[in-house]
Each structure stands twice: as C-alpha cells, then as structure tokens.
N, C-alpha and C positions, 0 to 999 in steps of 0.2 A: 693639840693639833699636830699631825705628823706630816712628814713629807709624802708626796704622792707616790713614792716608791716603797714606803714602809709597809711591809706585810704584817698583818696581824697574826699574833701567835694564838691561833684558834684551835680548840679541841672540842670535838663534839662527842657526847656520850652515846651509848647505844640507843636504839629506838625505844620509846616509851613502852614498858612492858605491861600488857594487860594482866589483870589479876587472874584471869583464866589462863591455863597453860596453852601454849601453841600446839598446833597439830604435830604429833610426833612422827607421822608418816610422810611429812613434807620436808623438803630440803630447807636449809637455812634461808636461802634466797626466797623460796616460795613462802616460807613463814613470814618473812619481812613484808612481802607484797600483801599477804593475807591480813596482817595486822594493819597495814596502811589502809587497805580497803575497808576493814571494819570500822576504823576510826573515822574515815571520811564519810562512811555511811551514817555513822551516828551524828556527825555534825550536819550532814545534809538534811536529816530528818528534823533537826531541832528548829531551824528557822531559815528564812530566806536570807541570801547574801545582801540584797539591796532592799532597804526599807526607808520610808520617809522619816520615821522617827530616828533612825540611825543617821540620816543626812542632817537632820535638825540638830541633834546633839553634837555631831561632828563640827557643824558650823559654830555652835556656841563655844566649844573647846578651842576651835581654830581662831576665834576672835580673841581669846585670851593670849594665845601664842603670837598672834599677829601684832597686837599692841606691844607685847614684850619684845619681839624681834625688831620692831621699828625703833623702839627706844634704845636698845643696845646697839643696833646697827648704826644709828646716827652717832652714837657715842664712840664706839670703838670698832665698828665693822663686824661684830659678832652676832650670829643668829643660830638658832637650832630648831629643828622641826618638833622636838619634844615628843617623839613617837611613844616612848614608854609611859610618860606621865599622861599623855592624851588617852592612851588605851586604858590606863588605870582610872582616870577621871570618868571616862565613858562607862566603865564597868561599875564604878561606885554610884553613878547617877541611876542607872537601871536597877542596881541592887537595892537602892533605897526605895524604889517604887515597884519592886517585883510583885508585891501582893496585888497590885492594880493592873498588871499586864495580862492581856489575853494570850499573847504569844511570848513564850520564854525568850529571854535575851541569851544569845548564843555566841560562841567564839567568832563565827564568820561575820556576825553583825558588829562585833567589837573591832574586827579588822576594818570594816567599812568606816567606822568612826575615826579610827587612826588614819586611814587614807584621806578622808575629807579634811580632817584637822591638819595633817601634814601639808596637803596641797595648799590650804589657806594660809597656814602659818609662815611658810617660806616666801610668800609673795613680796614682802619688802625687799628681799634680795633679788628674787626672780624678775621683778619689774624694774630693777635698777634704782630703787628709791633710796637706798642707803649709800650709793656711790655715784652712779652716772648722773642721776637727776640733780643732786647737789652740785656736781661739777658744772653742769649746764647752767644751772640757776645762778650760781654765785662765784664761779671760778673762771668761766670762759671769757676771754678778753674781747673787747670790741672788734679788734682786727681779726678775731677768729669767729666772727658772727655772733658773739655773745654780748651780754648774758641772754639766755633763752629761758623764759618763764612761761610754761604752758598754763592755760586756764584749766579749771577743774575738769571740765568735760573732755578736754584734749588729753589731760593727764590720765583720766580713766580710760580713754580710748587707747592711748599708748600702752597702758598696763594690760588691757585686755588683748591687745595685739601680740604681746610677748608671752602670754600665759598658756597657750594651747599647743603649739606645734611640737614642743619638746615632749609633752605628755603623749601625744599621738605617735610620735616617732619611737617611743619606748616600747610600744606594743609588739612590733615585729621582733624586737631584740629578746623578748622573754623566752621564746623557744630556744634560742641559741645559748644564752648565758645562764638561764635557770634550769632548763630541762636537759639540754645536751651537755653543756660544760659543767653544770652543777656548781657554779661559783658560789662562794659561801655567804656573802652579804651578812657578816656577823651581827650587825645591829638588827637587821630584819629578822634573823633567826632568834636573837635574844628576845625581841618583842613577841615573837610567836610563842616562845616558851613561857613567857610571863602570862600571856593571854590564856594559854592552855592550862597553866597552873591555877589561875584564878577561876576558871570554869571547870576545874577537874572534878570528875565524878568517879569513873572506874578506871582511870588511867593514872598510873604512877610514873611521873617523868623524873628519871634520875639523870639529870642533864647538867653539864658544866660547860661554860664557854669562857675562855680566857683570851682576852684580846685588848688591843689598845683603845683608848677613848676616841670619840669622834664628835665634831662640832661643825658648824658652818661659820667660817671665819672670814669676815670682810667679804671676800669673794672666795674664800677657801671653805669647801663644804665638807662637813663631817656630821655624822649622826650622833645620837646622844646616849650611847652606852659605852661604858669604859671599864677597865680593869677586869676582874673575874666575876662571873655571874653564876651562882650556885642555886639552882631551883630544885630543892628536895623537901619543900615545906608544904604542909597541907594548906590548901587555899583558904579554908574557912577560918584558920587561925592566923592567917598572914595578911589578908587584904585590909582588914580593919587597922592593923598596926601601920601599914604603909600609908593609908589615907590620913590617919591622924598625924603622922610625921609630915606628910605633904602639907597639911593644913597649918600645923605649927610653924613650919619653916616659912610658909607663905605669909603668915601674920607677922612674924618677927621681921622679915625682910621688908614688908609693907610699912610697918611702923617706922623703921629706920629711914625709909625713903621719904616719908612725910616730914620727919624731923629734919632731914637735910635741907628741906625747903626753907625752914626758918633758921637753920644753922649750917650754911653752906661751907663753913670751914671744915666740917666733917669729911668733905670730899677730898681735901688735900691737907693731911696732917703732916707737919714738917718734922718727921722722925729723925732726920739727919741735921736739923738746925734750919732756922729761917733763911739764912743766906743761901745755903745749898738748894733749898726748896724754891726760893724766888729766882735765883740766878740760873740754876742748872735743871730745875723742874724735878728734882728727886724728892718726892713726897709719897705718902701712902693714902690711898683711897680705900678705907676699910669697908667697902660695900659688901654686904652678904651675897649679893648676886655675883660679883666678880670672884668671890671666894668659891661659890658654887660652880662657876665656869671652870675654875682651876681644878675642882674635883672631877668634873666631866672630862677635861682635857687629859688629866693624868700627870704624874710627876715627870715623866720623860719629856713630854711636850713643853710643860711649863718651865722646866730647867733650861731647855733650848731657847725659849723665849727670854728667860732671865739672862742668858748668855748674850743674846742679841741686844737687850737693853743695856747691859754692862758695857759692851763694846761700843754701841752707838751713842748712848747718853753719858757714859762714864769716861770714854776715851776719845772717840772721834769728834763729838760735839765740842768739848773744850779745846781740842787740837785745832779744829777749824776756826774757832773764835780767836785763839791766841795767834794763829798764823795769818789772820786777816782774810781767810777764805769765806767766812760767814760772819761779817762784822756786826750785824744787827742783833737785837735781842734773841735769845735762844728759842723762844716760842714763836718766832716769826717764820712763816712758811716761805717767804720770799728771800729774805736776807739773813735769816738766823740759822742756828745749828739744826733746828727741826727740819727745815727744808733741805739743808745740805746733806744730812745723813739719810734723808728719804731716798736720794738717788742711789746711795749704796745699797739700801734695802731693796730697791727696785731691781738693781743689777743681780742681786742674789736670787730674787724671785724668778727673774728671767732664766738664769742658769739652771736652777733647780727644775723649773717647769719644762724647759726644752729637753733636758736629759731624761727626766722622769717620763714625760709624755712620749718621747721617742722610744724609750724602752718598752713602755706599755703598748705602743702601737706596733712595734716591729717584732716583739718576742712571740706573739701568737703566730705571725706569718712564718717565722723561722721554725717554730716548734711543729706546726701542723704540716709544713712542707716536707719535713722528714718522714711523716707518716703518709701523707696523701700522694706524693709523687710516685713512690714505688708501686702503690696500689693502683694508681691511675695507669701506670705503664703496664702492669700485669693485666689489668682489665682490658685495655686496648689490645694488648698482645693476644689475649684469649678470645675476646668477643668483638673486636673491632670498635670503631667509633660509635656504632649503633648501641653497643653495650654500655659505652660511657654515657651517651645521651639518655639512656633509659634508667640510669642509676639514681636511686634516691639517697640523699644524704641524711635526711631525717623526716620522720612522719609521725602522725599522731598515734598514740597507744589505742589499740582497738578496745581494750577493756574499759577505758574511760574512767580510771581512778586517779586521784590526786596524790602527790607526794606529801607525806606528813611526817613531822618531827622524827626523822630518822637520821642515819649516819650520812653526812654530807661530805664524803671524800671527794677531793678534787679529781676530775676526770683527766687522765693523761691523754696525750695525743694518740697513743696506741689504742686507746679504748674507743676512739671515734673512727668508725670504719665506714667505707663506702659499700653499701649493701642494699639489697632489695628487701631485706627483712625489716620488720617493724622493731623499733627500739623497745627494750624491756623496762624503760623508765615510765612509771605511771604518770598520767596527767589528767586534768579535768575533762569531762565530756565536752565535745565540740560545741554543744549548744550553750555552754557557759563561757566560751571564749569570745573575744571580740572578733567579729567577722572581718574577713579580708576586705570586703566591699566597704564596710564601715571605716576601716583604716584608710583605704585609698581616698574615698570621698572626703572624709573629715580632714585628712592630711592636706589635700589640695586646697580645701576651703580655708584651713587655718593659715596656710602660707599666703593665700590671696588676701585674707583678712589682715595679716601682719603687714603686708606691703601697703595696703590701703590705709591702715591706721597710722603708719609712720609717715606716709605721704601727706595725709590730712593734718597730722600734728606738726610737721616741719616744712611742708610745702616743697618747693623745688630745691631747698637746701640739701636734701638727701635724695640723690637720683634713685629711680626705681631699680636700675640694674645693680646698684650698690646694695640695696636691701635684699634683693634676691640672692646675690652672691654671698652676703653675710648669713642668710638662712641656710644655704647649702653648706657653707663652711661650718656652721653650727651643728648641722646634722652629722657631718663627718667627725668633727672633734668630740661630739658627745659620746661617740662609740668608745673613745679612749677613756672618757670620764666614767662611763658605765663599767668598763672592765676594771678600772682602778677601784671603783667603789665595791665591786663584787669581790675583789681579791684582797684589798687592804682596808676597806671600810672608809676610804677617803675619796671623795669626789673632788678632784682638783680643778674646780671651776675657775679659780683665780688664775692658775697657769693656762687654762684653756682660753680665757678671755685675753690674757696678755699675748698668747701666741696668735690669736685671731687679730689683735691690733698690729702685731708685727707683720703678719702676712698681708693685711689690708694696706699697709704702707707701701707694699710693692705694687698694688693695683691702682691706688689713688696717689698720684704724684704730689709731692710737697708743694708744688707750685699752685695747686688748687686751693683757692682761698677758704674753702670749706673742709679742708683735709682733716683738721683736728676734730671738727664736729662729726664728720662721717666716721672717723676712726672710733670715736666714743660710742656712737650708735652701733657700729659693727661689733664692738666688744660686748655691748649690752645684749645683743641678740645671741651671741655665742654663749655667754654666761647663762642666759635664760634657758636655752635649749639643753645645755649640759645639766643644769640644776634640776630641771623638771623631769628629764629622762631618768636621771639617777634616783630621784625621789620615788617615782612610780615603780621602778624595778626593785628598789628596797622594799616597798610595800607589797609588791607582787610576790617577793620571796616569803614574806610573812604569810600572805594568803595562801601561797603554794603549800607551805608546811601545815596549814590548818584546814585546807580544803575549801577556801573561799573562792567564789567565782571571779575570774579575772575581769569579766565585763562589768561586774558590779563595782570593783575597785577602780576600773578605768573611768566609769561615769562619775563615781564618787570624787575622784581627783579632779576631773574636769569641772564639776560643780564647785568644789572647794577652791580651785584656782581662780575661777571666774568671780566668785564672791570675794575671795581674798584680794584680787586685783582692784576691785571697787573700794573695799574697806581700807586697803593699804594706801590708796590714793587720797582718801578722805583724811586718814591719820596723818599722812605726810603734809597735807595742806594745813592741818591744825598746828602741827609742830612748827612749820616754817612761818606761820602767821603770828604765833605767840612768842617763839624764842628767836634770838639772834643766832643765825646759822651761817657760817661756822662761828662758834662762840666757846665760852669756857665749859659749858655743860655738854654741848654737842659740837665736837671738833671735826666730825666727818673725815677722819684720816683717809678712808678709802677713796673719798672724792678727790683728794689731792694725789693719791696714787694713780687714779684713772687719768686725770688731766695731765699729769707729768709723763705718764707712759705715752699718751697720744702725742704730746709735744716732742718727746724724745724720738719716737719712730718716724715722725714727720719732719725731722731735721732741725728742731730748735736746739739752741746751745744750752750747755750745762754751766753751773756756777764754776768759779775758779777751782781748779784741782779736783773737782768732782769726777771728771772723766777718768783721770788716772786711777783714783781710788775705786771707782765703780768697776773699771776693767779688771783691776787686780782682784777685787772681791768676786767678780764673775768667774775668773779663771780658778780661783781658790775653791769656790763652791761647785764648780764643774767637777773637780777632782773629788770633793767630799761627797757629792751626790753619787758619783760612780762607786765610791767606797761603800756607801750605804746599800747600793744594789748588790755588790759583791758580798756584803756582810749580812744579808737577810738570813735570819734564823740562827745567827751566831751570837754568842754571849756578849761580844763587844759591840754589837749593832746599836743598842740604845745610847752608847757613849759617842756615836758619830752624830754631829748636829744635823738636824733637819733644816734645810735651807729656808723653807717657808716659815717655820717657827721662828728662826733667828730673824728673818726679815720683819715679821710681825712685831717682834720685840723691839725692833729698831724704830719702826714708824709710829708705834703707839707710845704715849707717855709712860714713864716708869711707874706712875701711881697705879695704873691698871695691872701691869705685869707683876708687881710685888705682891698684890693681893691674890692674883691667880697662882703665883708660886706657893703661897701658903696653902691654898686649896689643894694644889698638887701634892704638897707634903702630907696632908691628911690622907689623900688617896693612897699614897705610898705606905703610910703607917697602917692603914686599914688592910691593904693587900698583904703586907708582910706578916702581920699578926692574925690575919683571917678572923677579924672580930665577929662578923656576921655575914649573911649573904650580901653580895655586892649591890643588888638591886635596892637595898635599903639606903645605901650611900647615894646612889643615883637619884632616888626619889627625894632625899634631903636636898641635894643640889638643885634639882628641878624646882622644888618649892621656893628655895631662896631666889632663884632667877625669876620665876613667875611673880613672886610677891613684889619685887621692885618694879618689874616691867608693867604690871597691872596697876599698882598704886601710883605709878608715875602719871596716870591719867588724872588723879586728884591734884597732883602738883601742877599739871597742865591747866586745870580749871582755876586753881589758885593764882597762877601767873596770868591767866587771861583776864581775870577780874581785878588784877593788880593788888592782891593782898600783900601788904608790906612785909618784908623779910630782910 
C-alpha cells in the first residue's frame, strides 16, 4: 500500500496491432482512430454489454470476494476488489460451458462480470462493516450513547443507504477524468489488457504496464494489480495455466485455514522466543493469505509497513511501558502499548492525508489556471462575454467510437483548450451512456434514501442536517479520491474519512453529547462515497478500453452494490454472533482507529505523553510526505517512507506485517529476475487470499456448532 501521493511508474505500450496492415494513406493519428474503431466494432458485434447471465455470474464471484473481504477486514482491515481474478473466474466459467452457449461470451460481458463482482466484493468496507460498525457495537462508551447494536433489518437498511450515491456521483466524472484528462487508472488498464488477451482472436497486444501494487487497506483503498504486467502470450496457452494456479493456491490456503481451527498456535508462531511473543507480541502468522497480500502490496509498501512495525512495536511500545505511559499489558487497547502507539500512527495518517489530499485537490486548479486564464482573457477580448458563455469545454465525439487499448498518455493542461470544436478523443455512442436525466433523478433519490435510512437506523441521535452535510462533503472529497486513483492507483479513502471527521468536528461542537457518534457516521458516509466512486471509475476505465457500454457497467455496479450490502450485513451478523469481537482472531484494529479519531477531534484527552509524541510524528511525516511529492519519479522516491504504510504497520500486530514482508520480498525477487509475466504472480496471490477467506466459512460453521479445538 502506498501513500496517496505515490505516483505509479506506468508505461503503456503502443496500441494493439492488427494482423492486417494499417492504411498507408492515412496519418498516424487517423490510423490509431481507425484501429480503435475496428476493434470496438468487433466487440460490439460479439455480444451485449448487459446480460442476465453476466449479472448472475458476477454475483457468484462477488459472493466469494465478499466473504473473503469481511474475514480479512475484521482481522486486519485489509480488503481488495479482486478485479483481475474476478475477470479470470468469469472467463473460465463461460469457457467451460462455451459449447452450450447460444451467444458467445465476449470481452464486454467479461467487463460486466468484473464490475458486478467488484461492486459486491467491496461492500464490507463500503458499508462500514469492518470499521465503523464494530466501533459502534463494541467500543462506543455509554456516555457517548453507546453501545449501539442495530437489528439485522436496520443493519441492511444502513448498508443499502450507503451503497448507491457514490456510484451515481461517479458517472458525471467519467467524461472529465477518463475522456478529457485520460487519467491512467493503471489497474483498470491492466485488467482490460488481461481480458483482451483472454479473448484474443486477431489482435496481438504487445503491452506492458509497470506500476506499484494496490489494495484496499482498512480504509485505505487500492486495487489488486502490482509490479510489472507483461501480456504478450497467446490466450489459448495461458488461461488454463492461470486457472490451475488459482485453484491450487486456493486449495492450499483453504486447507491451511481449516487446520488452524484445530491448531490455533499456527497463527502465532514465537519465532523470536516465547517471552518476546507473549510480552511484546512479536510472533509470526504464516498465513498463505497474508503472504499473498504482501505479494500484491509489493516490496516497497511492505518494507514501509515493516519499518512502522519496528518503530511502533520494537521501540515505542517498550519505551511507553518502561516509562509508565502505558503500564498495562501490551495487547490492551486502553492501557497498553497497543493503544498508546495507535495514537502515533493516527497522527502520521492525519499528516499524510492532509498533505496528500491538499496536493491532489490544489494541483489541478493551479495547473489548469495557467492554461485557462490566458485563453479566457483572449476569448473575452476578441468576442466579449457572449463568446465566453457560448464556449464549449468538452462535448461528445460525433463519430461515436470508444477508446480501446491504446496509448494513454496523460493530457497536459495545454492540450485542454476552450473551443467550439468537438474533441478528437473517441467515446461510446450516446445511447450507451448513462442519461443525464437518470443521473439527476437517481442521484436525488439516493441522497434522500441515504438520509432516511440513517434516520430510521439511529433515530434522532443523528440530525438530518448532519447526514445531508456529510453526503455533500463526501461528494466533494470523493473527487480527490478519484483523481488520486486515476493518477497513482491509490484511492485514499482512509485519509478522506479522517479529513471528513476532522472537518465535521468544526460543525458539531464537542459539547453535543452525540458528537462522537455523529462524527463516526459522517466519516462512514465520506468513506462510502469515495470508495464507490473510485471503484466505478476504475471499472469504467476497463470498459472504455474494451468498448463496453458505460450504462451496462453502471447498472451492473448498482446491482452488485445492492446485493453486496445485504450479503455483507448477513455475514457481519454471522461473525459477530459466533466469534468474540474484538478478540484474538478478529481484533478489528480499524474500529479502534475510527473511535480514537472521533474522540480525538471531539476533544477527548490522550494518554500520558501520547500528545507530544503524536505531534512530533505528525510534524516529521509532514516533511516526509512533502519529500515524497518532490521525489515523484526519482530513483530515491521508494526509499522515502509512505506515511499510511508506516501507520498501518504500527497499528497492526507484527505477526501480520512479518508475513506480508515475506510476500513483498517474493514480489521483489520476481520483478528483479523477470521470472514470468507478472499476472501469474498476482493470480497466485489472489488464490491464496481467496482460499483462506472462503474456507473461513467452514471454520465459522465449526465454531457455531462448537466443534472442540
């Protein structure tokens, strides 16, 4: 996981070359457009973008990722949409029954499966079920109106209320960030290349993408492609190898998971000795899933996390105990070192988030102002204010073609002009876009539904004006998240939610007895909006490159999110009824981060000396984050610690971080020696993660019927 300012080192190869030669009498730009038009035409004729069978398979795959993400989210705050494995599993399913299909399975239908699955799989985080809800259920004090435990139907209503408005708000952003600015969205592009490779017929894609890995962490959102992706392999020889690898990794990880139910010692192996393990919590959890997470995160991020664990659990925690600042047992959130260093990690997250989001929000304004202002002045000088009012900034391509797997160079501010001419960037026909009327009506309805669902769930504890304000804040902050995702492959929803909590503390005075509760709900709304907007735009980038209809993807994500909200609520209730939460297996560290942030910004005191150390850490990482901004693209940039990664290493137990660091080391070795195409490594990691996540259902059943262990 990288800082929200870390730019991915992405390179895009030339447009896929058709086996037939391009027209020699056309210019290079015209040839590019011609090739794009022919490819989208071929995909358009293959199948519809929206099919019931695609929705059904997407929901099946999404159920797998939903269970997996709930499991890991409650354990360590980590989730991933699994876009590439979802697309691969959808492809394999239809490939296995291809002889019985009346309508061939096409790339655009594969995109639909990935969109539905991604929308469903991320709902444990999007609905606040891995952070906010545990905080409300188990950590909110009586004087803070807690604990609040929603009934199942209210929990489902709460989840449904949060799952729509972010998706709808993403639709108007598509034209700006994908068509006009051509933001790269590296993971969306990588998934598109894989889908095109799997379905390849007469297109030879010589494509390479090199970028940092991405995940959704606690509340830090990243997608699931990392390292270098080299797709120059014939699909018929490749997909069978990948699905076998996915299946083998799934089985191995699943068997390990079931074994740990009967041998729980495997989750905490005292590699440094029993005293260090029991006193300072330095142990190893050799989980294949956490190893896979480290592969996806990459060596840079996992090393930064290991640095955070070393500082927090190796230096600060013993120091706080010996100085008497945290006299309780180290694993105690209230009086122990775990709770004390959590404040340091929180300060680091605040500093990183504010600097990063400030840069992301202000840099486009500064960049475009240099281009727009002189042109506006000249336009007014030549044509008067009437000319200015009649100017079009962007409009739809009359030719009605979509942009496919081509060169995605970032558009500079000089390239975006105020003109009455139509842009030369191809796009889908208008009939395949989401209508403006649909966006307006559904947007208003989703906001009203969100307000009503929160009011019904919490009653007068959450004022209606506070919910409306939180939604508006979420819509504004999600723009920063979308831009960060498009440029760096990181959706900083953790920083966005923390910033929302900080801003909300200004509007809701600490004297309000519900201030902590309101602050938590406001943060949940902001996180949901940013997460869903980023998810859809990442998928829309994939669809844009393959010629899928945006309206099909939009409705697919709406369906996936709605079903995911219901399924996630049911899974959450299952886990909370069977397991002790928080407990040894599910420590819900992000829940403690949420409640501590709410208490901090509403004026609650910190433990002894935590304030001084937190302030020092915030100042230090303000400088470090600025240094990361300056160093983007330079060789020394990876050696500057990411604030978010360091903070995550601090608030998660070392047993998680050590295993992830080993996975990151394998990723480094693979990339340095270029063993095979990187997608093989990502599929391996995904199988390890899904195996433990899905087979944890069996452990849940064993625990519910009280099988001895």
